[in-house]
MIFILUM-588397 format. One record per residue (C-alpha): residue number from 1; residue in one letter; x, y, z. Coordinates in Angstrom, 3 decimals, m for minus. Example, Ala and Ser with C-alpha at 12.3 -4.5 7.8 and 13.67 -1.06 7.14 Angstrom:
<pt><num>1</num><residu>A</residu><u>12.300</u><v>m4.500</v><w>7.800</w></pt>
<pt><num>2</num><residu>S</residu><u>13.670</u><v>m1.060</v><w>7.140</w></pt>
//
This chain:
<pt><num>1</num><residu>M</residu><u>23.084</u><v>17.446</v><w>m27.213</w></pt>
<pt><num>2</num><residu>N</residu><u>25.080</u><v>16.265</v><w>m24.195</w></pt>
<pt><num>3</num><residu>R</residu><u>24.054</u><v>19.245</v><w>m22.196</w></pt>
<pt><num>4</num><residu>L</residu><u>20.426</u><v>18.589</v><w>m23.063</w></pt>
<pt><num>5</num><residu>L</residu><u>20.807</u><v>14.862</v><w>m21.988</w></pt>
<pt><num>6</num><residu>A</residu><u>22.438</u><v>15.899</v><w>m18.660</w></pt>
<pt><num>7</num><residu>L</residu><u>19.689</u><v>18.462</v><w>m17.968</w></pt>
<pt><num>8</num><residu>T</residu><u>17.013</u><v>15.882</v><w>m18.696</w></pt>
<pt><num>9</num><residu>A</residu><u>18.752</u><v>13.424</v><w>m16.307</w></pt>
<pt><num>10</num><residu>L</residu><u>18.944</u><v>16.087</v><w>m13.546</w></pt>
<pt><num>11</num><residu>L</residu><u>15.327</u><v>16.939</v><w>m13.927</w></pt>
<pt><num>12</num><residu>A</residu><u>14.468</u><v>13.123</v><w>m13.756</w></pt>
<pt><num>13</num><residu>L</residu><u>16.526</u><v>12.844</v><w>m10.637</w></pt>
<pt><num>14</num><residu>G</residu><u>14.823</u><v>15.850</v><w>m9.126</w></pt>
<pt><num>15</num><residu>A</residu><u>11.404</u><v>14.389</v><w>m9.782</w></pt>
<pt><num>16</num><residu>A</residu><u>12.339</u><v>11.061</v><w>m8.324</w></pt>
<pt><num>17</num><residu>A</residu><u>13.682</u><v>12.681</v><w>m5.279</w></pt>
<pt><num>18</num><residu>A</residu><u>10.599</u><v>14.799</v><w>m4.798</w></pt>
<pt><num>19</num><residu>L</residu><u>8.481</u><v>11.621</v><w>m5.022</w></pt>
<pt><num>20</num><residu>A</residu><u>10.531</u><v>9.623</v><w>m2.425</w></pt>
<pt><num>21</num><residu>Q</residu><u>8.222</u><v>8.697</v><w>0.249</w></pt>
<pt><num>22</num><residu>P</residu><u>9.364</u><v>9.184</v><w>3.866</w></pt>
<pt><num>23</num><residu>D</residu><u>9.517</u><v>6.054</v><w>5.889</w></pt>
<pt><num>24</num><residu>G</residu><u>6.196</u><v>4.817</v><w>7.152</w></pt>
<pt><num>25</num><residu>M</residu><u>4.137</u><v>7.166</v><w>4.886</w></pt>
<pt><num>26</num><residu>V</residu><u>2.305</u><v>6.832</v><w>1.718</w></pt>
<pt><num>27</num><residu>L</residu><u>1.425</u><v>9.241</v><w>m1.006</w></pt>
<pt><num>28</num><residu>V</residu><u>m2.178</u><v>10.298</v><w>m1.279</w></pt>
<pt><num>29</num><residu>R</residu><u>m2.552</u><v>11.701</v><w>m4.706</w></pt>
<pt><num>30</num><residu>G</residu><u>m4.504</u><v>14.949</v><w>m5.003</w></pt>
<pt><num>31</num><residu>G</residu><u>m8.007</u><v>15.192</v><w>m6.131</w></pt>
<pt><num>32</num><residu>A</residu><u>m11.316</u><v>16.437</v><w>m4.813</w></pt>
<pt><num>33</num><residu>Y</residu><u>m13.888</u><v>15.318</v><w>m2.331</w></pt>
<pt><num>34</num><residu>Q</residu><u>m17.368</u><v>16.309</v><w>m1.255</w></pt>
<pt><num>35</num><residu>P</residu><u>m17.342</u><v>17.438</v><w>2.351</w></pt>
<pt><num>36</num><residu>L</residu><u>m20.127</u><v>16.687</v><w>4.648</w></pt>
<pt><num>37</num><residu>Y</residu><u>m20.962</u><v>20.343</v><w>4.898</w></pt>
<pt><num>38</num><residu>E</residu><u>m20.870</u><v>22.978</v><w>2.207</w></pt>
<pt><num>39</num><residu>S</residu><u>m17.673</u><v>24.964</v><w>2.010</w></pt>
<pt><num>40</num><residu>A</residu><u>m17.583</u><v>28.666</v><w>3.061</w></pt>
<pt><num>41</num><residu>G</residu><u>m17.365</u><v>29.555</v><w>m0.510</w></pt>
<pt><num>42</num><residu>G</residu><u>m20.286</u><v>27.352</v><w>m1.467</w></pt>
<pt><num>43</num><residu>Q</residu><u>m18.102</u><v>24.747</v><w>m3.150</w></pt>
<pt><num>44</num><residu>E</residu><u>m19.705</u><v>21.338</v><w>m3.607</w></pt>
<pt><num>45</num><residu>E</residu><u>m16.197</u><v>19.757</v><w>m3.937</w></pt>
<pt><num>46</num><residu>I</residu><u>m13.004</u><v>20.678</v><w>m2.173</w></pt>
<pt><num>47</num><residu>P</residu><u>m9.641</u><v>20.292</v><w>m3.977</w></pt>
<pt><num>48</num><residu>V</residu><u>m6.998</u><v>18.517</v><w>m2.066</w></pt>
<pt><num>49</num><residu>E</residu><u>m3.380</u><v>18.576</v><w>m3.140</w></pt>
<pt><num>50</num><residu>S</residu><u>m1.117</u><v>15.551</v><w>m3.144</w></pt>
<pt><num>51</num><residu>F</residu><u>0.285</u><v>14.947</v><w>0.360</w></pt>
<pt><num>52</num><residu>F</residu><u>2.141</u><v>12.163</v><w>2.322</w></pt>
<pt><num>53</num><residu>L</residu><u>0.130</u><v>10.541</v><w>5.131</w></pt>
<pt><num>54</num><residu>A</residu><u>1.467</u><v>8.163</v><w>7.730</w></pt>
<pt><num>55</num><residu>E</residu><u>0.390</u><v>4.706</v><w>7.170</w></pt>
<pt><num>56</num><residu>T</residu><u>m0.444</u><v>4.231</v><w>10.877</w></pt>
<pt><num>57</num><residu>A</residu><u>m1.062</u><v>6.330</v><w>13.951</w></pt>
<pt><num>58</num><residu>V</residu><u>1.776</u><v>7.317</v><w>16.221</w></pt>
<pt><num>59</num><residu>T</residu><u>2.401</u><v>4.577</v><w>18.860</w></pt>
<pt><num>60</num><residu>N</residu><u>3.138</u><v>4.609</v><w>22.571</w></pt>
<pt><num>61</num><residu>A</residu><u>6.663</u><v>3.693</v><w>21.831</w></pt>
<pt><num>62</num><residu>E</residu><u>7.165</u><v>6.539</v><w>19.387</w></pt>
<pt><num>63</num><residu>Y</residu><u>5.639</u><v>8.995</v><w>21.677</w></pt>
<pt><num>64</num><residu>L</residu><u>7.894</u><v>7.774</v><w>24.510</w></pt>
<pt><num>65</num><residu>A</residu><u>10.849</u><v>8.806</v><w>22.328</w></pt>
<pt><num>66</num><residu>F</residu><u>9.431</u><v>12.189</v><w>22.014</w></pt>
<pt><num>67</num><residu>V</residu><u>8.854</u><v>12.802</v><w>25.734</w></pt>
<pt><num>68</num><residu>R</residu><u>12.335</u><v>11.501</v><w>26.493</w></pt>
<pt><num>69</num><residu>E</residu><u>13.787</u><v>14.274</v><w>24.385</w></pt>
<pt><num>70</num><residu>N</residu><u>11.263</u><v>16.994</v><w>25.313</w></pt>
<pt><num>71</num><residu>P</residu><u>10.754</u><v>16.818</v><w>29.076</w></pt>
<pt><num>72</num><residu>Q</residu><u>8.158</u><v>19.699</v><w>28.990</w></pt>
<pt><num>73</num><residu>W</residu><u>5.740</u><v>17.152</v><w>27.528</w></pt>
<pt><num>74</num><residu>R</residu><u>6.205</u><v>14.476</v><w>30.209</w></pt>
<pt><num>75</num><residu>R</residu><u>3.125</u><v>13.717</v><w>32.244</w></pt>
<pt><num>76</num><residu>S</residu><u>4.347</u><v>15.336</v><w>35.331</w></pt>
<pt><num>77</num><residu>R</residu><u>5.591</u><v>18.567</v><w>33.703</w></pt>
<pt><num>78</num><residu>V</residu><u>2.984</u><v>19.347</v><w>30.967</w></pt>
<pt><num>79</num><residu>K</residu><u>1.173</u><v>22.627</v><w>31.615</w></pt>
<pt><num>80</num><residu>P</residu><u>m2.591</u><v>22.619</v><w>32.250</w></pt>
<pt><num>81</num><residu>L</residu><u>m2.841</u><v>25.029</v><w>29.435</w></pt>
<pt><num>82</num><residu>F</residu><u>m1.807</u><v>22.500</v><w>26.963</w></pt>
<pt><num>83</num><residu>A</residu><u>m3.242</u><v>19.253</v><w>28.361</w></pt>
<pt><num>84</num><residu>D</residu><u>m5.909</u><v>18.270</v><w>30.960</w></pt>
<pt><num>85</num><residu>D</residu><u>m5.255</u><v>16.091</v><w>34.009</w></pt>
<pt><num>86</num><residu>G</residu><u>m5.982</u><v>12.987</v><w>31.894</w></pt>
<pt><num>87</num><residu>Y</residu><u>m2.823</u><v>13.430</v><w>29.710</w></pt>
<pt><num>88</num><residu>L</residu><u>m1.105</u><v>10.029</v><w>29.322</w></pt>
<pt><num>89</num><residu>R</residu><u>m2.984</u><v>8.684</v><w>32.225</w></pt>
<pt><num>90</num><residu>H</residu><u>m2.621</u><v>5.138</v><w>30.720</w></pt>
<pt><num>91</num><residu>W</residu><u>1.065</u><v>5.181</v><w>31.213</w></pt>
<pt><num>92</num><residu>A</residu><u>2.543</u><v>4.178</v><w>34.562</w></pt>
<pt><num>93</num><residu>G</residu><u>4.856</u><v>7.202</v><w>34.764</w></pt>
<pt><num>94</num><residu>D</residu><u>6.544</u><v>9.864</v><w>32.836</w></pt>
<pt><num>95</num><residu>L</residu><u>8.842</u><v>7.418</v><w>31.092</w></pt>
<pt><num>96</num><residu>D</residu><u>7.161</u><v>4.144</v><w>31.969</w></pt>
<pt><num>97</num><residu>L</residu><u>4.506</u><v>2.663</v><w>29.622</w></pt>
<pt><num>98</num><residu>G</residu><u>3.350</u><v>0.144</v><w>32.195</w></pt>
<pt><num>99</num><residu>S</residu><u>0.530</u><v>m1.714</v><w>30.760</w></pt>
<pt><num>100</num><residu>A</residu><u>0.310</u><v>0.431</v><w>27.731</w></pt>
<pt><num>101</num><residu>L</residu><u>1.750</u><v>m1.693</v><w>24.869</w></pt>
<pt><num>102</num><residu>P</residu><u>4.404</u><v>m0.055</v><w>22.681</w></pt>
<pt><num>103</num><residu>D</residu><u>2.745</u><v>m0.943</v><w>19.352</w></pt>
<pt><num>104</num><residu>R</residu><u>m0.728</u><v>0.561</v><w>20.402</w></pt>
<pt><num>105</num><residu>P</residu><u>m1.780</u><v>3.945</v><w>19.324</w></pt>
<pt><num>106</num><residu>V</residu><u>m0.924</u><v>6.674</v><w>21.899</w></pt>
<pt><num>107</num><residu>V</residu><u>m4.049</u><v>8.173</v><w>23.278</w></pt>
<pt><num>108</num><residu>Y</residu><u>m4.779</u><v>10.683</v><w>26.036</w></pt>
<pt><num>109</num><residu>V</residu><u>m2.830</u><v>13.275</v><w>24.171</w></pt>
<pt><num>110</num><residu>S</residu><u>m4.080</u><v>16.833</v><w>23.460</w></pt>
<pt><num>111</num><residu>W</residu><u>m4.073</u><v>18.629</v><w>20.227</w></pt>
<pt><num>112</num><residu>F</residu><u>m1.276</u><v>20.743</v><w>21.554</w></pt>
<pt><num>113</num><residu>A</residu><u>0.815</u><v>17.649</v><w>22.270</w></pt>
<pt><num>114</num><residu>A</residu><u>0.087</u><v>16.108</v><w>18.884</w></pt>
<pt><num>115</num><residu>R</residu><u>1.126</u><v>19.265</v><w>17.146</w></pt>
<pt><num>116</num><residu>A</residu><u>4.415</u><v>19.438</v><w>19.235</w></pt>
<pt><num>117</num><residu>Y</residu><u>5.222</u><v>15.870</v><w>18.191</w></pt>
<pt><num>118</num><residu>A</residu><u>4.605</u><v>16.523</v><w>14.665</w></pt>
<pt><num>119</num><residu>E</residu><u>6.881</u><v>19.609</v><w>14.728</w></pt>
<pt><num>120</num><residu>W</residu><u>9.544</u><v>17.567</v><w>16.473</w></pt>
<pt><num>121</num><residu>K</residu><u>9.441</u><v>15.133</v><w>13.564</w></pt>
<pt><num>122</num><residu>G</residu><u>9.586</u><v>17.938</v><w>11.015</w></pt>
<pt><num>123</num><residu>M</residu><u>6.005</u><v>17.080</v><w>9.904</w></pt>
<pt><num>124</num><residu>R</residu><u>2.507</u><v>18.339</v><w>10.589</w></pt>
<pt><num>125</num><residu>L</residu><u>m1.002</u><v>16.977</v><w>11.425</w></pt>
<pt><num>126</num><residu>P</residu><u>m3.277</u><v>16.343</v><w>8.489</w></pt>
<pt><num>127</num><residu>T</residu><u>m5.922</u><v>18.987</v><w>7.737</w></pt>
<pt><num>128</num><residu>T</residu><u>m9.621</u><v>18.020</v><w>8.120</w></pt>
<pt><num>129</num><residu>D</residu><u>m9.958</u><v>18.080</v><w>4.174</w></pt>
<pt><num>130</num><residu>E</residu><u>m6.780</u><v>15.752</v><w>3.945</w></pt>
<pt><num>131</num><residu>W</residu><u>m8.037</u><v>13.418</v><w>6.570</w></pt>
<pt><num>132</num><residu>E</residu><u>m11.453</u><v>13.186</v><w>5.113</w></pt>
<pt><num>133</num><residu>Y</residu><u>m10.273</u><v>12.747</v><w>1.604</w></pt>
<pt><num>134</num><residu>A</residu><u>m7.945</u><v>9.944</v><w>2.477</w></pt>
<pt><num>135</num><residu>A</residu><u>m10.576</u><v>8.319</v><w>4.741</w></pt>
<pt><num>136</num><residu>S</residu><u>m13.241</u><v>8.376</v><w>2.062</w></pt>
<pt><num>137</num><residu>A</residu><u>m11.247</u><v>5.669</v><w>0.139</w></pt>
<pt><num>138</num><residu>S</residu><u>m12.389</u><v>2.129</v><w>0.547</w></pt>
<pt><num>139</num><residu>E</residu><u>m9.949</u><v>m0.728</v><w>m0.111</w></pt>
<pt><num>140</num><residu>M</residu><u>m10.511</u><v>m0.837</v><w>m3.838</w></pt>
<pt><num>141</num><residu>R</residu><u>m11.304</u><v>2.741</v><w>m4.925</w></pt>
<pt><num>142</num><residu>P</residu><u>m10.439</u><v>6.273</v><w>m3.863</w></pt>
<pt><num>143</num><residu>D</residu><u>m14.097</u><v>7.260</v><w>m3.312</w></pt>
<pt><num>144</num><residu>G</residu><u>m15.852</u><v>4.518</v><w>m1.312</w></pt>
<pt><num>145</num><residu>R</residu><u>m19.105</u><v>6.578</v><w>m0.644</w></pt>
<pt><num>146</num><residu>E</residu><u>m21.090</u><v>4.506</v><w>m3.141</w></pt>
<pt><num>147</num><residu>D</residu><u>m19.991</u><v>1.171</v><w>m1.616</w></pt>
<pt><num>148</num><residu>P</residu><u>m22.821</u><v>0.023</v><w>0.713</w></pt>
<pt><num>149</num><residu>E</residu><u>m20.555</u><v>m2.576</v><w>2.279</w></pt>
<pt><num>150</num><residu>Y</residu><u>m17.906</u><v>m0.005</v><w>2.998</w></pt>
<pt><num>151</num><residu>R</residu><u>m20.451</u><v>2.241</v><w>4.736</w></pt>
<pt><num>152</num><residu>R</residu><u>m21.922</u><v>m0.672</v><w>6.732</w></pt>
<pt><num>153</num><residu>R</residu><u>m18.478</u><v>m1.577</v><w>8.141</w></pt>
<pt><num>154</num><residu>L</residu><u>m17.808</u><v>1.944</v><w>9.183</w></pt>
<pt><num>155</num><residu>L</residu><u>m20.996</u><v>2.283</v><w>11.075</w></pt>
<pt><num>156</num><residu>A</residu><u>m20.343</u><v>m1.125</v><w>12.657</w></pt>
<pt><num>157</num><residu>W</residu><u>m16.965</u><v>0.150</v><w>13.954</w></pt>
<pt><num>158</num><residu>Y</residu><u>m18.375</u><v>3.453</v><w>15.201</w></pt>
<pt><num>159</num><residu>G</residu><u>m21.218</u><v>1.670</v><w>16.980</w></pt>
<pt><num>160</num><residu>R</residu><u>m19.156</u><v>m0.736</v><w>19.098</w></pt>
<pt><num>161</num><residu>R</residu><u>m16.980</u><v>m0.226</v><w>22.177</w></pt>
<pt><num>162</num><residu>M</residu><u>m13.389</u><v>0.149</v><w>21.964</w></pt>
<pt><num>163</num><residu>P</residu><u>m11.821</u><v>m3.193</v><w>22.720</w></pt>
<pt><num>164</num><residu>D</residu><u>m9.576</u><v>m3.682</v><w>25.665</w></pt>
<pt><num>165</num><residu>P</residu><u>m6.722</u><v>m4.248</v><w>25.107</w></pt>
<pt><num>166</num><residu>M</residu><u>m6.725</u><v>m1.963</v><w>22.075</w></pt>
<pt><num>167</num><residu>P</residu><u>m5.455</u><v>m3.622</v><w>18.895</w></pt>
<pt><num>168</num><residu>A</residu><u>m1.932</u><v>m2.697</v><w>17.535</w></pt>
<pt><num>169</num><residu>V</residu><u>m1.619</u><v>m0.044</v><w>14.846</w></pt>
<pt><num>170</num><residu>G</residu><u>m1.872</u><v>m1.536</v><w>11.312</w></pt>
<pt><num>171</num><residu>S</residu><u>m4.645</u><v>m3.980</v><w>12.409</w></pt>
<pt><num>172</num><residu>T</residu><u>m7.048</u><v>m3.034</v><w>9.786</w></pt>
<pt><num>173</num><residu>P</residu><u>m6.503</u><v>m3.574</v><w>5.990</w></pt>
<pt><num>174</num><residu>P</residu><u>m5.023</u><v>m0.733</v><w>3.931</w></pt>
<pt><num>175</num><residu>N</residu><u>m7.384</u><v>1.363</v><w>1.889</w></pt>
<pt><num>176</num><residu>Y</residu><u>m6.874</u><v>2.350</v><w>m1.719</w></pt>
<pt><num>177</num><residu>W</residu><u>m3.934</u><v>4.751</v><w>m0.762</w></pt>
<pt><num>178</num><residu>G</residu><u>m2.252</u><v>2.265</v><w>1.438</w></pt>
<pt><num>179</num><residu>V</residu><u>m3.266</u><v>3.847</v><w>4.700</w></pt>
<pt><num>180</num><residu>R</residu><u>m4.385</u><v>1.865</v><w>7.691</w></pt>
<pt><num>181</num><residu>D</residu><u>m6.735</u><v>2.381</v><w>10.554</w></pt>
<pt><num>182</num><residu>L</residu><u>m8.349</u><v>5.689</v><w>9.496</w></pt>
<pt><num>183</num><residu>H</residu><u>m11.541</u><v>3.712</v><w>10.553</w></pt>
<pt><num>184</num><residu>G</residu><u>m11.465</u><v>0.845</v><w>12.963</w></pt>
<pt><num>185</num><residu>L</residu><u>m9.065</u><v>1.780</v><w>15.710</w></pt>
<pt><num>186</num><residu>V</residu><u>m9.168</u><v>5.257</v><w>17.284</w></pt>
<pt><num>187</num><residu>W</residu><u>m10.340</u><v>8.762</v><w>16.501</w></pt>
<pt><num>188</num><residu>E</residu><u>m7.646</u><v>11.120</v><w>15.237</w></pt>
<pt><num>189</num><residu>W</residu><u>m6.776</u><v>14.789</v><w>15.736</w></pt>
<pt><num>190</num><residu>V</residu><u>m6.500</u><v>17.020</v><w>12.645</w></pt>
<pt><num>191</num><residu>G</residu><u>m4.456</u><v>20.058</v><w>12.520</w></pt>
<pt><num>192</num><residu>D</residu><u>m6.917</u><v>22.858</v><w>11.460</w></pt>
<pt><num>193</num><residu>F</residu><u>m9.424</u><v>22.912</v><w>14.197</w></pt>
<pt><num>194</num><residu>T</residu><u>m11.123</u><v>26.064</v><w>12.901</w></pt>
<pt><num>195</num><residu>S</residu><u>m11.661</u><v>24.507</v><w>9.508</w></pt>
<pt><num>196</num><residu>A</residu><u>m15.232</u><v>23.213</v><w>10.240</w></pt>
<pt><num>197</num><residu>L</residu><u>m17.828</u><v>25.418</v><w>8.634</w></pt>
<pt><num>198</num><residu>I</residu><u>m20.046</u><v>27.575</v><w>10.855</w></pt>
<pt><num>199</num><residu>T</residu><u>m23.174</u><v>29.581</v><w>10.056</w></pt>
<pt><num>200</num><residu>S</residu><u>m22.942</u><v>33.358</v><w>9.720</w></pt>
<pt><num>201</num><residu>D</residu><u>m24.639</u><v>33.806</v><w>13.139</w></pt>
<pt><num>202</num><residu>S</residu><u>m22.136</u><v>31.711</v><w>14.883</w></pt>
<pt><num>203</num><residu>R</residu><u>m19.025</u><v>32.855</v><w>16.639</w></pt>
<pt><num>204</num><residu>S</residu><u>m16.593</u><v>35.184</v><w>14.797</w></pt>
<pt><num>205</num><residu>N</residu><u>m13.525</u><v>33.657</v><w>13.196</w></pt>
<pt><num>206</num><residu>R</residu><u>m11.326</u><v>35.512</v><w>15.801</w></pt>
<pt><num>207</num><residu>D</residu><u>m13.266</u><v>33.923</v><w>18.649</w></pt>
<pt><num>208</num><residu>R</residu><u>m13.176</u><v>30.542</v><w>16.874</w></pt>
<pt><num>209</num><residu>D</residu><u>m9.437</u><v>30.746</v><w>16.550</w></pt>
<pt><num>210</num><residu>S</residu><u>m8.889</u><v>31.607</v><w>20.180</w></pt>
<pt><num>211</num><residu>K</residu><u>m11.020</u><v>28.625</v><w>21.285</w></pt>
<pt><num>212</num><residu>A</residu><u>m9.155</u><v>26.255</v><w>18.982</w></pt>
<pt><num>213</num><residu>F</residu><u>m12.217</u><v>23.868</v><w>18.532</w></pt>
<pt><num>214</num><residu>C</residu><u>m11.915</u><v>20.902</v><w>16.280</w></pt>
<pt><num>215</num><residu>A</residu><u>m15.300</u><v>21.652</v><w>14.747</w></pt>
<pt><num>216</num><residu>A</residu><u>m18.293</u><v>23.859</v><w>15.173</w></pt>
<pt><num>217</num><residu>G</residu><u>m22.084</u><v>23.661</v><w>14.373</w></pt>
<pt><num>218</num><residu>A</residu><u>m23.152</u><v>23.758</v><w>10.777</w></pt>
<pt><num>219</num><residu>V</residu><u>m26.175</u><v>23.308</v><w>8.657</w></pt>
<pt><num>220</num><residu>G</residu><u>m26.570</u><v>22.081</v><w>5.076</w></pt>
<pt><num>221</num><residu>A</residu><u>m25.085</u><v>18.537</v><w>5.072</w></pt>
<pt><num>222</num><residu>A</residu><u>m24.443</u><v>17.328</v><w>1.518</w></pt>
<pt><num>223</num><residu>D</residu><u>m25.218</u><v>13.772</v><w>2.294</w></pt>
<pt><num>224</num><residu>F</residu><u>m27.689</u><v>12.967</v><w>5.099</w></pt>
<pt><num>225</num><residu>E</residu><u>m26.964</u><v>9.269</v><w>4.800</w></pt>
<pt><num>226</num><residu>D</residu><u>m23.279</u><v>9.501</v><w>5.674</w></pt>
<pt><num>227</num><residu>Y</residu><u>m23.823</u><v>8.786</v><w>9.221</w></pt>
<pt><num>228</num><residu>A</residu><u>m20.137</u><v>8.027</v><w>9.984</w></pt>
<pt><num>229</num><residu>A</residu><u>m19.162</u><v>11.443</v><w>8.913</w></pt>
<pt><num>230</num><residu>F</residu><u>m21.896</u><v>12.953</v><w>11.157</w></pt>
<pt><num>231</num><residu>L</residu><u>m20.420</u><v>11.022</v><w>13.970</w></pt>
<pt><num>232</num><residu>R</residu><u>m16.862</u><v>12.284</v><w>13.240</w></pt>
<pt><num>233</num><residu>F</residu><u>m17.851</u><v>15.887</v><w>13.034</w></pt>
<pt><num>234</num><residu>G</residu><u>m20.067</u><v>15.608</v><w>16.151</w></pt>
<pt><num>235</num><residu>F</residu><u>m17.216</u><v>14.094</v><w>17.989</w></pt>
<pt><num>236</num><residu>R</residu><u>m14.803</u><v>16.873</v><w>16.893</w></pt>
<pt><num>237</num><residu>G</residu><u>m17.260</u><v>19.430</v><w>17.816</w></pt>
<pt><num>238</num><residu>G</residu><u>m17.292</u><v>18.491</v><w>21.441</w></pt>
<pt><num>239</num><residu>L</residu><u>m13.406</u><v>18.792</v><w>21.866</w></pt>
<pt><num>240</num><residu>D</residu><u>m11.194</u><v>21.515</v><w>22.982</w></pt>
<pt><num>241</num><residu>A</residu><u>m7.413</u><v>21.756</v><w>22.105</w></pt>
<pt><num>242</num><residu>H</residu><u>m6.281</u><v>20.765</v><w>25.608</w></pt>
<pt><num>243</num><residu>Y</residu><u>m8.654</u><v>17.783</v><w>26.001</w></pt>
<pt><num>244</num><residu>T</residu><u>m7.303</u><v>14.236</v><w>26.221</w></pt>
<pt><num>245</num><residu>V</residu><u>m9.535</u><v>11.092</v><w>25.391</w></pt>
<pt><num>246</num><residu>P</residu><u>m8.964</u><v>7.398</v><w>25.818</w></pt>
<pt><num>247</num><residu>N</residu><u>m9.730</u><v>6.676</v><w>22.151</w></pt>
<pt><num>248</num><residu>L</residu><u>m8.213</u><v>9.694</v><w>20.476</w></pt>
<pt><num>249</num><residu>G</residu><u>m4.765</u><v>9.590</v><w>18.891</w></pt>
<pt><num>250</num><residu>F</residu><u>m3.129</u><v>11.198</v><w>15.821</w></pt>
<pt><num>251</num><residu>R</residu><u>m0.975</u><v>10.477</v><w>12.677</w></pt>
<pt><num>252</num><residu>L</residu><u>1.429</u><v>12.666</v><w>10.795</w></pt>
<pt><num>253</num><residu>A</residu><u>1.266</u><v>14.288</v><w>7.340</w></pt>
<pt><num>254</num><residu>L</residu><u>3.688</u><v>16.037</v><w>5.028</w></pt>
<pt><num>255</num><residu>D</residu><u>3.406</u><v>18.104</v><w>1.837</w></pt>
<pt><num>256</num><residu>A</residu><u>4.206</u><v>16.456</v><w>m1.358</w></pt>
<pt><num>257</num><residu>P</residu><u>4.230</u><v>17.274</v><w>m5.123</w></pt>
<pt><num>258</num><residu>N</residu><u>0.738</u><v>17.891</v><w>m6.518</w></pt>
<pt><num>259</num><residu>L</residu><u>0.502</u><v>15.186</v><w>m9.041</w></pt>
//
């Protein structure tokens, strides 16, 4: 009996440890969502396993700590293969933020740079499916697609110019999962650039991988009224992995128990 109680206690402790959220991250419980475009297998809904997602995007201050410890990612040293000439152009120097405020999201970073930062932290970038699944939540429910006010606010944000100075991270209300700024601050990189669905007469998978595009052309949208999603996929479709953009940042993700 005592052995059984001890085993039960150990299992409970293991479950609690597994659920421990890393600092600054929230648990997004697994489920399914309807992607903008039909999946390669014809699935109407895509399953998403539970994962941890950073509450906010990576800031200038956090990225500064990264380049201090990783000189190859400083502005003057980064290879053109991994970032274009706009990389960190809003900073005053390699280790000088200048007018770029510490609590603002870091921008002018390439996908290669964002991935390197995530690996340095022992984490990863969210997948497209994870990002879209988390971002589909409104403040009150996990699926906000049927909330007209939610859609109106998204379109209002996508339709206005980026404010100058840019707001600090965490400036928008948390959604159902507790994640902030998925909409309303900056665009964000995702890890799986080749995940966007393409038609059978498009480039081959091998060529798609070599180009490392965020997205590619597709037909058969599931919801023609989801204009914000069209804007996101259109924006990603115009990017290449070494591009840097003044309103494009990133946040971190981490695997979690599938609950």
